[in-house]
Backbone as JSON, one array per atom type, in Angstrom:
{
  "sequence": "XXXXXXXXXXXXXXXXXXXXXXXXXXXXXXXXXXXXXXXXXXXXXXXXXXXXXXXXXXXXXXXXXXXXXXXXXXXXXXXXXXXXXXXXXXXXXXXXXXXXXXXXXXXXXXXXXXXXXXXXXXXXXXXXXXXXXXXXXXXXXXXXXXXXXXXXXXXXXXXXXXXXXXXXXXXXXXXXXXXXXXXXXXXXXXXXXXXXXXXXXXXX",
  "N": [[0.85, -1.2, 0.0], [0.39, 2.33, -0.55], [2.14, 5.16, 0.92], [0.26, 6.82, 2.06], [-1.78, 5.2, 2.6], [-3.87, 4.76, 0.85], [-5.25, 2.82, -1.56], [-4.35, 2.62, -4.94], [-6.23, 2.9, -7.93], [-6.8, 1.48, -11.0], [-8.42, 1.52, -14.1], [-8.47, -0.46, -16.82], [-8.04, -1.02, -20.41], [-9.48, 0.9, -21.83], [-11.38, 2.17, -24.48], [-12.85, 4.18, -25.61], [-14.08, 7.57, -25.58], [-16.34, 8.15, -23.98], [-16.4, 6.13, -21.99], [-13.93, 6.65, -20.78], [-14.24, 9.22, -19.65], [-16.34, 8.66, -17.96], [-15.31, 6.69, -16.08], [-13.29, 8.2, -14.98], [-14.67, 10.32, -13.77], [-16.06, 8.9, -11.89], [-14.14, 8.22, -10.09], [-11.71, 6.84, -10.56], [-8.17, 6.41, -10.29], [-6.36, 6.06, -12.3], [-6.24, 5.39, -15.84], [-6.12, 2.91, -18.37], [-4.65, 2.29, -21.57], [-4.58, 0.03, -24.18], [-2.02, -0.89, -26.22], [-0.89, -3.1, -27.2], [-1.37, -6.25, -28.97], [-4.7, -7.06, -28.84], [-8.17, -7.55, -27.96], [-9.0, -5.24, -27.04], [-7.46, -3.31, -28.08], [-6.17, -0.09, -28.94], [-5.73, 2.72, -31.11], [-2.87, 4.92, -31.31], [-3.63, 7.47, -32.12], [-6.37, 7.63, -31.49], [-6.26, 7.26, -28.72], [-4.83, 9.52, -27.95], [-6.63, 11.5, -28.62], [-8.69, 10.96, -26.81], [-7.37, 11.31, -24.32], [-6.86, 14.04, -24.34], [-9.31, 15.02, -23.65], [-9.73, 14.39, -21.05], [-10.37, 14.92, -17.51], [-8.37, 16.86, -15.14], [-5.56, 15.51, -13.21], [-5.74, 12.77, -13.62], [-4.11, 9.78, -14.07], [-2.49, 8.52, -16.91], [-1.97, 5.5, -18.61], [-0.06, 3.44, -20.73], [-0.28, 0.3, -22.26], [1.96, -2.15, -23.24], [3.55, -4.81, -25.12], [6.41, -6.48, -25.58], [7.26, -4.67, -27.56], [9.17, -2.57, -29.82], [11.67, -0.56, -28.36], [11.98, 2.12, -29.22], [9.54, 2.51, -30.45], [7.73, 2.34, -28.31], [8.53, 4.56, -26.75], [8.05, 6.59, -28.6], [5.26, 6.47, -29.02], [4.41, 6.94, -26.39], [5.26, 9.56, -26.0], [3.87, 10.93, -28.05], [1.17, 10.42, -27.42], [1.07, 11.41, -24.9], [1.45, 9.99, -22.47], [1.47, 9.12, -18.99], [2.66, 6.99, -17.76], [4.14, 3.75, -18.47], [3.19, 0.45, -19.06], [4.5, -2.7, -19.04], [4.14, -5.82, -20.48], [5.43, -8.02, -21.52], [8.35, -9.92, -22.3], [10.25, -8.11, -21.55], [13.45, -6.91, -20.75], [15.44, -5.91, -17.81], [17.22, -3.95, -18.71], [15.95, -3.01, -20.98], [13.67, -1.84, -19.8], [14.88, 0.28, -18.47], [15.38, 2.03, -20.51], [13.09, 3.23, -21.23], [11.24, 6.15, -21.53], [9.47, 6.97, -19.52], [7.72, 6.52, -16.39], [7.82, 3.16, -15.32], [5.75, 0.34, -15.16], [6.19, -2.91, -14.46], [4.95, -5.83, -15.77], [4.49, -8.9, -14.18], [4.37, -12.17, -14.92], [2.33, -14.52, -13.47], [2.38, -17.86, -12.65], [0.77, -21.1, -12.14], [2.53, -22.61, -10.71], [4.1, -20.9, -9.31], [5.73, -19.42, -6.45], [6.04, -17.4, -3.47], [8.77, -16.9, -3.28], [9.69, -17.42, -5.9], [8.38, -15.45, -7.32], [9.51, -13.13, -6.24], [12.09, -13.54, -7.18], [11.7, -13.22, -9.92], [11.28, -10.52, -10.0], [13.59, -9.35, -9.06], [15.81, -8.16, -10.47], [14.86, -5.89, -11.62], [14.43, -2.38, -11.76], [11.99, -0.56, -11.26], [8.97, 1.49, -11.27], [6.75, 0.18, -10.24], [5.34, -3.14, -9.75], [3.34, -5.32, -11.56], [1.26, -7.92, -10.83], [0.04, -10.62, -12.57], [-1.89, -13.25, -13.92], [-2.21, -13.53, -16.61], [-2.43, -11.42, -19.28], [-5.36, -9.64, -19.62], [-6.87, -11.93, -19.35], [-8.73, -12.44, -17.4], [-8.47, -14.21, -15.35], [-7.78, -15.39, -12.01], [-5.15, -15.62, -9.48], [-3.15, -17.51, -7.13], [-3.45, -15.76, -4.4], [-2.09, -15.82, -2.01], [0.66, -15.98, -2.41], [1.44, -13.44, -2.84], [1.54, -12.04, -0.54], [2.92, -9.71, 1.73], [5.19, -8.8, 0.17], [6.68, -6.56, 0.17], [7.16, -4.59, -1.74], [6.23, -2.16, -4.27], [3.34, -3.23, -5.27], [0.97, -4.11, -7.75], [-2.15, -5.52, -8.17], [-3.63, -7.66, -10.5], [-5.9, -9.38, -12.72], [-8.69, -11.18, -12.96], [-10.1, -9.63, -11.11], [-12.96, -8.22, -9.5], [-16.06, -6.5, -8.62], [-16.94, -8.11, -6.59], [-14.79, -9.42, -5.38], [-12.66, -7.68, -4.89], [-12.37, -6.18, -2.52], [-11.7, -8.13, -0.62], [-9.21, -8.94, -1.64], [-7.68, -6.6, -1.32], [-7.71, -6.23, 1.48], [-6.37, -8.51, 2.23], [-3.86, -8.42, 0.94], [-2.91, -5.77, 0.91], [-2.06, -4.04, -1.28], [-0.17, -1.78, -3.45], [-1.71, -0.96, -5.56], [-4.7, -1.73, -7.54], [-5.85, -3.31, -10.53], [-8.17, -3.37, -13.06], [-10.07, -4.76, -15.76], [-11.7, -6.59, -17.61], [-13.42, -7.31, -15.57], [-15.16, -5.23, -15.11], [-16.63, -4.85, -17.34], [-19.22, -4.77, -19.91], [-19.11, -5.78, -22.36], [-16.42, -6.69, -24.64], [-14.12, -4.08, -24.41], [-16.03, -2.21, -23.7], [-17.23, -0.48, -21.0], [-19.12, -1.15, -18.03], [-21.2, 0.88, -16.37], [-22.46, 0.54, -13.85], [-21.05, -1.64, -12.75], [-18.48, -0.56, -12.68], [-18.86, 1.57, -10.9], [-19.57, 0.17, -8.58], [-17.25, -1.35, -8.17], [-15.3, 0.64, -7.71], [-16.4, 1.78, -5.43], [-16.16, -0.35, -3.61], [-13.37, -0.55, -3.43], [-12.71, 1.95, -2.35], [-13.87, 1.74, 0.12], [-12.2, 0.34, 1.7]],
  "CA": [[0.0, 0.0, 0.0], [1.21, 3.54, -0.59], [2.41, 5.73, 2.24], [-0.93, 7.48, 2.59], [-2.75, 4.16, 2.92], [-4.97, 4.72, -0.11], [-4.94, 1.95, -2.69], [-4.56, 3.23, -6.24], [-7.2, 2.13, -8.72], [-6.68, 1.68, -12.45], [-9.37, 0.86, -15.0], [-7.72, -0.66, -18.06], [-8.78, -1.41, -21.61], [-10.37, 1.98, -22.28], [-11.38, 2.26, -25.94], [-13.68, 5.28, -26.11], [-14.12, 8.77, -24.73], [-17.44, 8.06, -23.01], [-15.96, 5.32, -20.86], [-12.81, 7.34, -20.14], [-14.79, 10.3, -18.83], [-17.17, 8.04, -16.93], [-14.51, 6.09, -15.0], [-12.56, 9.29, -14.34], [-15.6, 11.05, -12.91], [-16.48, 8.02, -10.79], [-13.09, 8.2, -9.08], [-10.5, 6.06, -10.85], [-6.92, 7.17, -10.23], [-5.64, 5.91, -13.57], [-6.91, 4.62, -16.88], [-5.14, 2.25, -19.22], [-4.89, 2.13, -23.0], [-3.83, -1.13, -24.65], [-1.41, -0.75, -27.54], [-0.47, -4.44, -27.61], [-2.43, -6.98, -29.64], [-5.77, -7.35, -27.88], [-9.51, -7.17, -28.4], [-9.2, -3.89, -26.52], [-6.39, -2.47, -28.63], [-6.57, 1.24, -29.39], [-4.67, 3.37, -31.88], [-2.32, 6.09, -30.63], [-4.42, 8.65, -32.49], [-7.61, 7.62, -30.71], [-5.9, 7.45, -27.32], [-4.45, 10.93, -27.79], [-7.89, 12.26, -28.69], [-9.39, 10.73, -25.53], [-6.61, 11.91, -23.22], [-7.03, 15.49, -24.4], [-10.63, 15.36, -23.09], [-9.81, 13.94, -19.66], [-10.22, 15.92, -16.44], [-7.0, 16.86, -14.58], [-5.16, 14.6, -12.13], [-5.94, 11.36, -13.98], [-2.88, 9.18, -14.61], [-2.74, 7.74, -18.12], [-1.0, 4.4, -18.72], [-0.08, 2.7, -21.97], [0.09, -1.1, -22.09], [2.71, -2.67, -24.38], [4.1, -6.15, -24.93], [7.54, -6.81, -26.46], [7.37, -3.74, -28.68], [10.48, -1.95, -29.92], [11.83, 0.54, -27.4], [11.71, 3.39, -29.89], [8.1, 2.59, -30.7], [7.08, 2.64, -27.02], [8.83, 5.96, -26.4], [7.4, 7.47, -29.57], [3.83, 6.5, -28.71], [4.25, 7.58, -25.07], [5.43, 11.0, -26.2], [2.78, 11.43, -28.91], [-0.12, 10.31, -26.72], [1.24, 12.1, -23.61], [1.23, 9.03, -21.38], [2.19, 9.36, -17.73], [3.41, 5.77, -17.41], [4.11, 2.65, -19.42], [3.04, -0.86, -18.43], [5.12, -3.66, -19.95], [3.61, -7.15, -20.16], [6.12, -9.09, -22.23], [9.61, -10.43, -21.75], [11.19, -6.99, -21.53], [14.55, -7.05, -19.79], [15.69, -4.73, -16.98], [17.88, -2.94, -19.54], [14.87, -2.46, -21.81], [12.85, -0.95, -18.96], [15.65, 1.48, -18.15], [15.45, 2.9, -21.68], [11.77, 3.81, -21.45], [11.24, 7.55, -21.05], [8.32, 7.18, -18.64], [7.71, 5.58, -15.28], [7.5, 1.83, -15.82], [5.13, -0.72, -14.36], [6.57, -4.17, -15.14], [4.07, -6.95, -15.55], [5.12, -10.15, -13.79], [3.44, -13.25, -15.2], [2.22, -15.46, -12.36], [1.92, -19.18, -13.07], [0.23, -21.93, -11.07], [3.64, -23.2, -9.96], [4.89, -19.86, -8.65], [5.7, -19.23, -5.0], [6.49, -16.06, -3.1], [10.19, -16.84, -3.6], [9.89, -17.35, -7.35], [7.91, -14.13, -7.75], [10.57, -12.18, -5.86], [13.22, -13.77, -8.09], [11.34, -12.62, -11.2], [11.31, -9.07, -9.86], [14.79, -8.87, -8.37], [16.75, -7.36, -11.27], [14.18, -4.73, -12.19], [14.32, -1.15, -10.99], [10.85, 0.09, -11.89], [8.1, 2.2, -10.33], [5.86, -0.79, -9.6], [5.27, -4.46, -10.37], [1.96, -5.76, -11.69], [1.16, -9.38, -10.82], [-1.1, -10.97, -13.42], [-1.75, -14.59, -14.47], [-2.35, -13.5, -18.06], [-2.98, -10.13, -19.66], [-6.71, -9.65, -20.17], [-7.46, -13.27, -19.3], [-9.83, -12.49, -16.44], [-8.21, -15.28, -14.39], [-7.12, -15.0, -10.76], [-4.04, -16.49, -9.12], [-3.06, -17.77, -5.69], [-3.06, -14.48, -3.81], [-1.21, -16.04, -0.85], [2.07, -15.79, -2.76], [1.7, -12.0, -2.96], [1.5, -11.42, 0.79], [4.13, -9.14, 2.33], [6.33, -8.77, -0.76], [7.43, -5.35, 0.52], [7.46, -3.84, -2.96], [5.0, -1.56, -4.79], [2.66, -4.27, -6.04], [-0.37, -3.89, -8.29], [-2.79, -6.81, -8.4], [-4.53, -7.73, -11.65], [-6.32, -10.73, -13.06], [-9.9, -11.72, -12.35], [-10.7, -8.78, -10.08], [-14.36, -7.84, -9.74], [-16.63, -5.84, -7.44], [-17.21, -9.11, -5.56], [-13.61, -9.93, -4.66], [-11.57, -6.72, -4.75], [-12.17, -5.79, -1.11], [-10.97, -9.24, 0.0], [-7.83, -8.88, -2.11], [-7.02, -5.45, -0.7], [-7.53, -6.49, 2.92], [-5.42, -9.61, 2.38], [-2.54, -8.14, 0.39], [-2.51, -4.38, 1.1], [-1.21, -3.68, -2.43], [-0.1, -0.36, -3.85], [-2.85, -0.68, -6.43], [-5.45, -2.8, -8.21], [-6.03, -3.02, -11.95], [-9.28, -4.17, -13.56], [-10.54, -4.5, -17.12], [-12.87, -7.4, -17.94], [-14.32, -7.4, -14.41], [-16.13, -4.12, -15.09], [-17.11, -4.68, -18.72], [-20.45, -5.43, -20.36], [-18.6, -6.5, -23.52], [-15.03, -6.29, -24.87], [-13.86, -2.67, -24.71], [-17.14, -1.37, -23.26], [-17.36, -0.59, -19.55], [-20.45, -1.15, -17.44], [-21.18, 1.94, -15.36], [-22.84, 0.0, -12.54], [-19.94, -2.45, -12.26], [-17.38, 0.36, -12.37], [-19.23, 2.3, -9.69], [-19.51, -0.76, -7.45], [-15.85, -1.7, -7.98], [-14.64, 1.78, -7.08], [-16.96, 1.91, -4.08], [-15.57, -1.41, -2.79], [-11.97, -0.18, -3.18], [-12.66, 3.12, -1.47], [-14.39, 1.4, 1.46], [-11.15, -0.37, 2.45]],
  "C": [[0.88, 1.25, 0.0], [1.28, 4.17, 0.79], [1.19, 6.4, 2.85], [-2.03, 6.47, 2.9], [-3.91, 4.05, 1.96], [-4.56, 3.9, -1.33], [-5.27, 2.66, -4.0], [-5.41, 2.3, -7.11], [-7.09, 2.48, -10.2], [-7.74, 0.87, -13.18], [-8.68, 0.75, -16.35], [-8.62, -1.05, -19.23], [-9.79, -0.38, -22.08], [-10.24, 2.12, -23.8], [-12.16, 3.44, -26.49], [-13.77, 6.4, -25.09], [-15.18, 8.68, -23.65], [-17.02, 7.28, -21.78], [-14.84, 6.0, -20.08], [-13.3, 8.42, -19.19], [-15.58, 9.71, -17.67], [-16.33, 7.49, -15.78], [-13.7, 7.15, -14.27], [-13.46, 10.02, -13.34], [-16.07, 10.21, -11.72], [-15.38, 7.82, -9.75], [-11.89, 7.33, -9.33], [-9.28, 6.96, -10.77], [-6.21, 7.16, -11.58], [-6.5, 5.14, -14.57], [-5.86, 4.09, -17.84], [-5.6, 2.09, -20.66], [-4.0, 1.0, -23.51], [-3.33, -0.91, -26.07], [-0.84, -2.08, -28.04], [-1.64, -5.11, -28.33], [-3.47, -7.44, -28.62], [-7.11, -6.98, -28.51], [-9.84, -5.75, -27.94], [-8.15, -2.91, -27.05], [-6.95, -1.16, -29.16], [-5.42, 1.84, -30.19], [-4.12, 4.55, -31.09], [-3.14, 7.35, -30.91], [-5.69, 8.75, -31.65], [-7.33, 7.87, -29.23], [-5.56, 8.91, -27.04], [-5.7, 11.81, -27.76], [-8.66, 12.14, -27.38], [-8.69, 11.45, -24.39], [-6.76, 13.42, -23.19], [-8.35, 15.95, -23.79], [-10.76, 15.0, -21.61], [-9.74, 15.09, -18.66], [-8.8, 15.85, -15.88], [-6.84, 15.82, -13.5], [-5.5, 13.13, -12.38], [-4.65, 10.85, -14.6], [-3.22, 8.31, -15.82], [-1.6, 6.74, -18.33], [-1.17, 3.68, -20.05], [0.43, 1.29, -21.75], [0.74, -1.62, -23.37], [3.21, -4.08, -24.07], [5.16, -6.43, -26.0], [7.6, -5.94, -27.72], [8.79, -3.18, -28.72], [10.54, -0.75, -28.98], [11.48, 1.89, -28.02], [10.23, 3.6, -30.14], [7.35, 2.95, -29.42], [7.29, 4.1, -26.65], [8.13, 6.94, -27.34], [5.91, 7.6, -29.28], [3.57, 7.21, -27.39], [4.33, 9.1, -25.18], [4.25, 11.59, -26.98], [1.45, 11.47, -28.16], [-0.12, 11.12, -25.42], [0.88, 11.18, -22.45], [2.02, 9.43, -20.15], [3.09, 8.17, -17.37], [3.23, 4.72, -18.49], [4.07, 1.34, -18.65], [3.51, -1.91, -19.43], [4.75, -5.08, -19.56], [4.32, -8.29, -20.86], [7.36, -9.57, -21.51], [10.68, -9.35, -21.71], [12.22, -7.14, -20.42], [14.67, -5.81, -18.91], [16.33, -3.61, -17.79], [16.87, -2.24, -20.44], [14.07, -1.43, -21.0], [13.57, 0.35, -18.65], [15.71, 2.47, -19.3], [14.1, 3.52, -22.02], [11.7, 5.18, -20.78], [9.98, 7.91, -20.24], [8.49, 6.28, -17.43], [7.2, 4.24, -15.8], [6.84, 0.97, -14.75], [5.44, -2.02, -15.1], [5.6, -5.27, -14.77], [4.87, -8.21, -15.25], [4.08, -11.27, -13.98], [3.48, -14.28, -14.07], [1.65, -16.78, -12.88], [1.42, -19.98, -11.88], [1.33, -22.5, -10.17], [4.46, -22.17, -9.18], [4.69, -19.87, -7.13], [6.11, -17.8, -4.72], [7.96, -15.87, -3.49], [10.44, -16.69, -5.09], [9.42, -16.01, -7.91], [8.96, -13.07, -7.43], [11.78, -12.32, -6.78], [12.95, -13.14, -9.45], [11.48, -11.1, -11.16], [12.68, -8.51, -9.53], [15.71, -7.96, -9.19], [16.14, -6.09, -11.86], [14.17, -3.55, -11.22], [13.24, -0.3, -11.65], [9.95, 0.72, -10.82], [7.19, 1.24, -9.57], [5.86, -2.1, -10.4], [3.8, -4.9, -10.39], [1.92, -7.28, -11.8], [-0.12, -9.79, -11.54], [-0.88, -12.37, -13.99], [-1.88, -14.65, -15.99], [-3.08, -12.25, -18.49], [-4.37, -10.26, -20.27], [-7.43, -10.97, -20.09], [-8.67, -13.35, -18.37], [-9.66, -13.58, -15.4], [-7.54, -14.72, -13.13], [-5.9, -15.89, -10.55], [-4.06, -16.69, -7.61], [-2.54, -16.53, -4.98], [-2.14, -14.65, -2.6], [0.25, -15.74, -1.17], [2.44, -14.31, -2.88], [1.65, -11.28, -1.62], [2.89, -10.93, 1.21], [5.36, -9.21, 1.41], [7.21, -7.55, -0.55], [7.97, -4.61, -0.71], [6.16, -3.19, -3.42], [4.31, -2.51, -5.77], [1.28, -3.82, -6.5], [-0.95, -5.26, -8.62], [-3.76, -6.7, -9.57], [-4.93, -9.18, -11.88], [-7.55, -11.17, -12.29], [-10.51, -10.89, -11.25], [-12.11, -8.37, -10.49], [-14.88, -7.1, -8.51], [-16.84, -6.81, -6.28], [-15.98, -9.54, -4.78], [-12.54, -8.89, -4.36], [-11.32, -6.3, -3.31], [-11.38, -6.87, -0.37], [-9.49, -9.18, -0.36], [-7.06, -7.75, -1.43], [-6.74, -5.7, 0.77], [-6.48, -7.58, 3.16], [-4.01, -9.2, 2.02], [-2.02, -6.72, 0.64], [-1.59, -3.91, -0.05], [-1.12, -2.17, -2.62], [-1.32, -0.01, -4.68], [-3.54, -1.93, -6.93], [-5.77, -2.34, -9.62], [-7.12, -3.94, -12.49], [-9.64, -3.78, -14.98], [-11.83, -5.28, -17.37], [-13.89, -7.47, -16.8], [-15.33, -6.28, -14.3], [-16.66, -3.83, -16.5], [-18.49, -5.3, -18.92], [-20.18, -6.19, -21.65], [-17.18, -6.01, -23.76], [-14.93, -4.8, -25.21], [-14.95, -1.71, -24.3], [-17.35, -1.56, -21.77], [-18.81, -0.48, -19.11], [-20.44, -0.17, -16.27], [-21.49, 1.4, -13.96], [-21.71, -0.82, -11.93], [-18.75, -1.57, -11.86], [-17.65, 1.07, -11.06], [-19.11, 1.41, -8.45], [-18.06, -1.14, -7.14], [-15.12, -0.58, -7.25], [-15.12, 1.96, -5.64], [-16.34, 0.88, -3.13], [-14.11, -1.06, -2.45], [-11.9, 0.95, -2.18], [-13.14, 2.82, -0.05], [-13.34, 0.68, 2.32], [-10.33, 0.57, 3.32]]
}
């Protein structure tokens, strides 16, 4: 958890201005745009157009996977991203060459333990680590292995209004990241689910 004790909340997979404004106004701290191959993929042009309409104090995050470093930096600059989230096999050296704060996605498998997760993170010097069993998969993982990691951890994968409070109370993460858990269909957010999810996070 951050020093002020308030868990950060990111809504990812934003594809349109209506949803971006809606989740921002409902209280999300950050919104995510997927530039990697995905059913929620957005073009840099569209993301830039949306970001220009956002209210102030909203953190914008671009999601990439094994893209060329120059491409990531170019898109981040053009779109005016605040941070970059990397979900591939990017090396620590790769991350150091990104001209934005980096959130490194750590793929969590069924065989992982707390020790193996720490080993995966050990060589990276990034702003935060996002634990996810599979980008956009909607699957959860064994949350026990994420207890007391003593690093800025963001939990993703299978989060919903029904389980997010449990996850926060159990893990005390820096942040939580949701996409499919607040959708009515791919790339379209459900206002009621978003509102309930945010309410559950803020009640912790």
